[in-house]
ROZAKE-877667 format. One record per residue (C-alpha): residue in three letters; x, y, z; residue number from 1. Coordinates in steps of 0.2 Angstrom, whole numbers. Example, Ala and Ser with C-alpha at 12.3 -4.5 7.8 and 13.67 -1.06 7.14 Angstrom:
ATOM:ALA:62:-22:39:1
ATOM:SER:68:-5:36:2
END
This chain:
ATOM:MET:-1:1:0:1
ATOM:SER:8:17:-3:2
ATOM:GLU:12:24:11:3
ATOM:ALA:9:44:5:4
ATOM:SER:-8:46:-4:5
ATOM:ALA:-12:57:10:6
ATOM:ILE:-29:51:11:7
ATOM:ASP:-37:42:25:8
ATOM:GLN:-30:24:23:9
ATOM:THR:-49:18:28:10
ATOM:THR:-53:24:12:11
ATOM:VAL:-38:19:0:12
ATOM:ASP:-33:2:7:13
ATOM:GLN:-47:-10:-2:14
ATOM:THR:-44:-26:7:15
ATOM:THR:-47:-18:26:16
ATOM:LEU:-64:-10:18:17
ATOM:ASP:-68:-28:11:18
ATOM:ASP:-61:-39:24:19
ATOM:GLN:-55:-31:38:20
ATOM:VAL:-38:-43:38:21
ATOM:ALA:-25:-31:48:22
ATOM:THR:-9:-28:41:23
ATOM:PRO:4:-39:45:24
ATOM:ALA:18:-34:56:25
ATOM:ALA:32:-23:44:26
ATOM:GLU:46:-41:46:27
ATOM:VAL:36:-48:35:28
ATOM:VAL:29:-38:23:29
ATOM:PRO:37:-41:8:30
ATOM:LEU:43:-26:-4:31
ATOM:ALA:34:-21:-20:32
ATOM:ASP:26:-33:-32:33
ATOM:PRO:22:-24:-47:34
ATOM:ARG:16:-40:-56:35
ATOM:PRO:-2:-38:-51:36
ATOM:GLY:-5:-19:-57:37
ATOM:VAL:3:-22:-73:38
ATOM:PRO:-14:-27:-81:39
ATOM:TRP:-21:-13:-74:40
ATOM:VAL:-7:1:-82:41
ATOM:ALA:-13:-6:-98:42
ATOM:ALA:-28:-5:-95:43
ATOM:MET:-27:15:-94:44
ATOM:PHE:-25:16:-108:45
ATOM:VAL:-39:5:-114:46
ATOM:GLY:-51:15:-108:47
ATOM:ALA:-43:32:-110:48
ATOM:ALA:-45:27:-130:49
ATOM:VAL:-62:21:-127:50
ATOM:SER:-69:37:-117:51
ATOM:TYR:-61:45:-127:52
ATOM:VAL:-70:42:-145:53
ATOM:GLY:-88:40:-134:54
ATOM:LEU:-87:59:-128:55
ATOM:ARG:-80:62:-144:56
ATOM:ALA:-95:56:-153:57
ATOM:LEU:-107:61:-137:58
ATOM:PHE:-101:77:-136:59
ATOM:ASN:-101:81:-156:60
ATOM:ALA:-120:75:-161:61
ATOM:LEU:-126:85:-143:62
ATOM:ASN:-116:101:-149:63
ATOM:ILE:-120:112:-132:64
ATOM:GLY:-100:117:-130:65
ATOM:PRO:-85:116:-137:66
ATOM:THR:-78:96:-139:67
ATOM:PRO:-62:94:-133:68
ATOM:LEU:-65:105:-118:69
ATOM:MET:-83:97:-114:70
ATOM:SER:-72:80:-115:71
ATOM:ILE:-57:89:-104:72
ATOM:GLY:-70:93:-92:73
ATOM:THR:-80:78:-91:74
ATOM:MET:-65:66:-88:75
ATOM:LEU:-55:78:-75:76
ATOM:ILE:-70:82:-63:77
ATOM:GLY:-76:64:-65:78
ATOM:ALA:-57:59:-58:79
ATOM:ALA:-63:73:-43:80
ATOM:THR:-78:66:-40:81
ATOM:ALA:-74:49:-40:82
ATOM:THR:-58:54:-29:83
ATOM:ALA:-70:64:-16:84
ATOM:PHE:-81:48:-14:85
ATOM:ALA:-64:37:-9:86
ATOM:LEU:-61:53:4:87
ATOM:ALA:-79:47:8:88
ATOM:ALA:-73:30:13:89
ATOM:TYR:-85:25:-3:90
ATOM:LYS:-102:35:5:91
ATOM:PRO:-118:31:-1:92
ATOM:PHE:-111:15:-10:93
ATOM:ASP:-101:9:3:94
ATOM:ARG:-113:-4:8:95
ATOM:ILE:-113:-14:-12:96
ATOM:PRO:-103:-31:-5:97
ATOM:SER:-97:-35:-22:98
ATOM:ARG:-80:-22:-26:99
ATOM:ALA:-85:-25:-47:100
ATOM:ALA:-102:-19:-47:101
ATOM:ARG:-96:-5:-32:102
ATOM:SER:-81:4:-42:103
ATOM:SER:-92:4:-58:104
ATOM:LEU:-106:13:-51:105
ATOM:ILE:-96:25:-43:106
ATOM:MET:-85:27:-59:107
ATOM:ALA:-102:29:-68:108
ATOM:VAL:-108:40:-58:109
ATOM:SER:-93:52:-58:110
ATOM:LEU:-95:53:-75:111
ATOM:VAL:-112:58:-76:112
ATOM:LEU:-111:69:-63:113
ATOM:ALA:-97:77:-71:114
ATOM:PHE:-106:76:-87:115
ATOM:THR:-125:89:-79:116
ATOM:PHE:-113:100:-74:117
ATOM:TRP:-105:103:-88:118
ATOM:ALA:-118:101:-98:119
ATOM:LEU:-129:115:-87:120
ATOM:PHE:-112:125:-86:121
ATOM:SER:-110:127:-108:122
ATOM:GLY:-129:119:-115:123
ATOM:THR:-139:130:-106:124
ATOM:TYR:-131:142:-95:125
ATOM:ASN:-118:148:-111:126
ATOM:HIS:-106:151:-102:127
ATOM:ASP:-87:153:-112:128
ATOM:MET:-80:133:-106:129
ATOM:THR:-64:142:-119:130
ATOM:VAL:-62:155:-101:131
ATOM:TRP:-69:145:-88:132
ATOM:SER:-65:125:-90:133
ATOM:PHE:-50:125:-83:134
ATOM:PRO:-51:135:-69:135
ATOM:ILE:-63:128:-63:136
ATOM:ILE:-55:111:-64:137
ATOM:ALA:-37:119:-59:138
ATOM:THR:-45:129:-43:139
ATOM:ALA:-56:112:-37:140
ATOM:TRP:-38:102:-39:141
ATOM:TRP:-30:113:-30:142
ATOM:TYR:-45:113:-17:143
ATOM:ILE:-43:95:-13:144
ATOM:ALA:-25:94:-12:145
ATOM:ALA:-23:107:-1:146
ATOM:THR:-37:100:13:147
ATOM:SER:-35:81:9:148
ATOM:PHE:-20:74:0:149
ATOM:VAL:-7:88:8:150
ATOM:GLY:-18:96:21:151
ATOM:GLU:-21:75:27:152
ATOM:ASP:-41:81:32:153
ATOM:ALA:-31:88:48:154
ATOM:HIS:-44:101:52:155
ATOM:LEU:-58:88:51:156
ATOM:ALA:-48:72:58:157
ATOM:GLN:-59:67:71:158
ATOM:LEU:-76:67:59:159
ATOM:THR:-81:51:49:160
ATOM:PRO:-74:52:32:161
ATOM:GLY:-94:54:23:162
ATOM:ARG:-94:67:35:163
ATOM:ARG:-78:74:31:164
ATOM:THR:-77:74:14:165
ATOM:ALA:-98:83:13:166
ATOM:LEU:-88:99:23:167
ATOM:ASN:-75:99:12:168
ATOM:ALA:-87:98:-4:169
ATOM:VAL:-94:115:4:170
ATOM:LEU:-77:122:6:171
ATOM:TRP:-70:116:-11:172
ATOM:ILE:-86:122:-22:173
ATOM:ALA:-88:140:-14:174
ATOM:GLY:-70:140:-13:175
ATOM:THR:-67:140:-34:176
ATOM:TRP:-82:152:-34:177
ATOM:LEU:-73:165:-22:178
ATOM:VAL:-55:160:-32:179
ATOM:LEU:-63:164:-50:180
ATOM:ARG:-71:177:-45:181
ATOM:THR:-55:188:-39:182
ATOM:PHE:-40:176:-47:183
ATOM:VAL:-47:167:-60:184
ATOM:TRP:-36:154:-55:185
ATOM:ILE:-24:143:-47:186
ATOM:PRO:-13:138:-59:187
ATOM:PRO:-11:116:-59:188
ATOM:PHE:5:118:-65:189
ATOM:TRP:12:108:-49:190
ATOM:PHE:0:94:-49:191
ATOM:GLY:13:82:-58:192
ATOM:PHE:25:84:-43:193
ATOM:ILE:11:82:-30:194
ATOM:GLN:6:66:-34:195
ATOM:THR:23:57:-39:196
ATOM:LEU:27:66:-21:197
ATOM:LEU:12:59:-10:198
ATOM:VAL:12:43:-19:199
ATOM:THR:29:38:-17:200
ATOM:GLY:32:44:0:201
ATOM:GLY:42:58:-2:202
ATOM:PHE:34:73:6:203
ATOM:ALA:33:58:19:204
ATOM:TYR:48:56:23:205
ATOM:MET:53:71:20:206
ATOM:LEU:43:81:34:207
ATOM:ARG:40:63:45:208
ATOM:GLY:42:74:62:209
ATOM:VAL:33:88:57:210
ATOM:ARG:14:91:62:211
ATOM:GLN:2:102:53:212
ATOM:PRO:1:115:49:213
ATOM:ALA:16:119:44:214
ATOM:LYS:19:101:33:215
ATOM:SER:7:107:24:216
ATOM:LEU:15:127:19:217
ATOM:TYR:33:116:18:218
ATOM:ALA:24:106:5:219
ATOM:TRP:16:121:-3:220
ATOM:ALA:34:127:-3:221
ATOM:VAL:41:111:-9:222
ATOM:LEU:29:114:-24:223
ATOM:ALA:29:131:-28:224
ATOM:LEU:50:130:-29:225
ATOM:LEU:51:113:-39:226
ATOM:THR:34:121:-52:227
ATOM:GLY:46:136:-54:228
ATOM:ILE:59:123:-60:229
ATOM:ALA:52:116:-72:230
ATOM:ILE:44:133:-78:231
ATOM:VAL:60:139:-80:232
ATOM:VAL:67:124:-88:233
ATOM:SER:53:122:-98:234
ATOM:SER:56:140:-106:235
ATOM:ALA:75:136:-112:236
ATOM:LEU:69:122:-121:237
ATOM:ASN:56:134:-130:238
ATOM:VAL:39:124:-126:239
ATOM:TRP:34:136:-114:240
ATOM:ASP:26:154:-118:241
ATOM:PRO:32:165:-106:242
ATOM:SER:22:181:-112:243
ATOM:VAL:5:171:-109:244
ATOM:LYS:-4:180:-92:245
ATOM:VAL:-21:170:-83:246
ATOM:GLY:-29:184:-75:247
ATOM:GLY:-16:189:-62:248
ATOM:TRP:-2:177:-63:249
ATOM:ALA:12:182:-74:250
ATOM:ILE:19:165:-77:251
ATOM:GLY:18:160:-93:252
ATOM:GLY:8:145:-100:253
ATOM:PRO:11:131:-110:254
ATOM:THR:15:129:-130:255
ATOM:ALA:1:115:-135:256
ATOM:THR:18:102:-135:257
ATOM:TRP:18:106:-115:258
ATOM:GLY:-2:104:-115:259
ATOM:ILE:0:87:-120:260
ATOM:PHE:14:84:-107:261
ATOM:PHE:6:90:-95:262
ATOM:ALA:-11:80:-97:263
ATOM:LEU:1:65:-97:264
ATOM:TRP:12:68:-81:265
ATOM:CYS:-8:71:-72:266
ATOM:GLY:-15:57:-82:267
ATOM:THR:3:42:-83:268
ATOM:ASN:9:49:-61:269
ATOM:TYR:-2:42:-48:270
ATOM:GLY:-9:27:-55:271
ATOM:VAL:5:21:-63:272
ATOM:LEU:16:21:-50:273
ATOM:ALA:3:16:-38:274
ATOM:SER:-4:4:-46:275
ATOM:LEU:17:-6:-46:276
ATOM:GLN:18:-1:-27:277
ATOM:CYS:32:13:-36:278
ATOM:TRP:42:-2:-41:279
ATOM:PRO:57:0:-48:280
ATOM:PHE:58:15:-35:281
ATOM:SER:54:8:-18:282
ATOM:ARG:69:-3:-22:283
ATOM:VAL:81:11:-19:284
ATOM:ARG:81:21:-2:285
ATOM:GLN:73:37:2:286
ATOM:PRO:74:50:-2:287
ATOM:TRP:84:44:-17:288
ATOM:GLY:70:35:-21:289
ATOM:ALA:56:47:-25:290
ATOM:THR:68:61:-34:291
ATOM:LEU:74:45:-45:292
ATOM:ALA:55:43:-45:293
ATOM:VAL:53:62:-50:294
ATOM:LEU:62:62:-64:295
ATOM:GLY:56:44:-68:296
ATOM:VAL:38:51:-73:297
ATOM:VAL:44:67:-79:298
ATOM:ALA:56:57:-92:299
ATOM:TRP:41:44:-98:300
ATOM:CYS:30:57:-101:301
ATOM:ALA:41:68:-113:302
ATOM:LEU:44:50:-123:303
ATOM:LEU:24:47:-124:304
ATOM:THR:22:65:-130:305
ATOM:LEU:35:61:-147:306
ATOM:LEU:23:47:-147:307
ATOM:LEU:6:55:-145:308
ATOM:ARG:12:68:-157:309
ATOM:ALA:17:57:-168:310
ATOM:VAL:0:46:-168:311
ATOM:PHE:-13:59:-169:312
ATOM:GLY:-4:69:-181:313
ATOM:ALA:-4:52:-195:314
ATOM:VAL:-25:53:-188:315
ATOM:PHE:-27:72:-190:316
ATOM:ALA:-19:84:-207:317
ATOM:ASP:-22:96:-194:318
ATOM:GLU:-5:101:-184:319
ATOM:SER:-17:111:-172:320
ATOM:THR:-30:99:-172:321
ATOM:ALA:-18:82:-170:322
ATOM:LEU:-10:93:-154:323
ATOM:LEU:-27:96:-144:324
ATOM:GLU:-34:82:-150:325
ATOM:ALA:-18:72:-142:326
ATOM:GLN:-18:81:-127:327
ATOM:VAL:-37:77:-124:328
ATOM:TYR:-34:59:-124:329
ATOM:GLY:-19:62:-111:330
ATOM:TRP:-30:72:-100:331
ATOM:HIS:-42:56:-101:332
ATOM:LEU:-31:44:-93:333
ATOM:VAL:-33:55:-77:334
ATOM:PHE:-48:47:-74:335
ATOM:TRP:-44:31:-74:336
ATOM:SER:-27:34:-66:337
ATOM:PHE:-35:39:-51:338
ATOM:CYS:-50:25:-50:339
ATOM:PHE:-43:13:-53:340
ATOM:PRO:-32:14:-37:341
ATOM:LEU:-45:25:-28:342
ATOM:ILE:-61:17:-30:343
ATOM:TRP:-53:-3:-38:344
ATOM:GLY:-38:-2:-27:345
ATOM:VAL:-28:-7:-37:346
ATOM:GLY:-7:-11:-30:347
ATOM:SER:-16:-8:-12:348
ATOM:SER:-7:-23:-4:349
ATOM:PRO:4:-18:10:350
ATOM:TYR:20:-17:5:351
ATOM:ARG:41:-10:9:352
ATOM:TRP:48:4:3:353
ATOM:ALA:70:-3:3:354
ATOM:GLY:75:2:20:355
ATOM:GLN:57:7:28:356
ATOM:ARG:54:-2:45:357
ATOM:THR:35:0:44:358
ATOM:PRO:22:-1:31:359
ATOM:GLY:11:16:29:360
ATOM:THR:24:27:39:361
ATOM:TRP:41:35:38:362
ATOM:GLU:39:41:57:363
ATOM:ASP:49:27:64:364
ATOM:VAL:68:32:53:365
ATOM:GLN:78:41:59:366
ATOM:ALA:92:43:47:367
END
């Protein structure tokens, strides 16, 4: 099980939820075994292809908004909704005994809710998706990360998962609306780093012994620093446009190629690592294991970006269309890569990181 998901253990440890099996003692818990997760990683790419084709046809037929943005929005808000169900310990579906039935239903409900939101937003109320889709998505995910990932729900620690998530949802929605009406958005370019550093236990190791809210403060400082470095490097590689300004944020913006990379960075990050129990990086002692994971994810996303450019370039004659459609497919991966570990429990069996004494924590490691 990944120790650093920062989501309440009972929401993601499917073994505990379904079978009430106690975690074995640390000395008998094995190191990571990636083999059970390999088919699930392959299924992420297949699922993304199916949902990409399906939503493209659906939104083209409905004509209620720009198809690429409607498709991206449905999958990303769908992923956020599914994450909320996981945070709530799967309520109100937790009484469904079959994991397959429960997980499939949560995924379907999440997509229906996301589709309904965007259909009303763009179709019924005629809001501009080009202006508002990414600010809504990015800001909503920031609030989820701030409260439940980095924040570890410390502000509502004594509440049950269902009640805690319901109250958090009020904060997420109200906070997103407030930001949209003032700062426009909270840029999301930290999202790749946070996924890797949480699932690998990078933050848990680095900030062991630090308590909330100081822990969150230092984590966001690290994310801001890494994001700044990423922007500088991307600008040097001419895949970042420093002239772009959204709202009051004068940090530039991604080019079409960087947009594909970012979609893949968000969509083949947490889900892939969690499903494979962070192998092979979990065989390397911290902090080098998490460091190599960050670099490894960036490397494979860069290679996948080149692959998607070639594949979609062969399908679509117009280059700008090909780049946009490649990005849409990349964003579809986010939904599948979050749902498989969080909803289906893929990769959640207990395992130890190299040098780790107790699965699920680094607090007993002094070095």
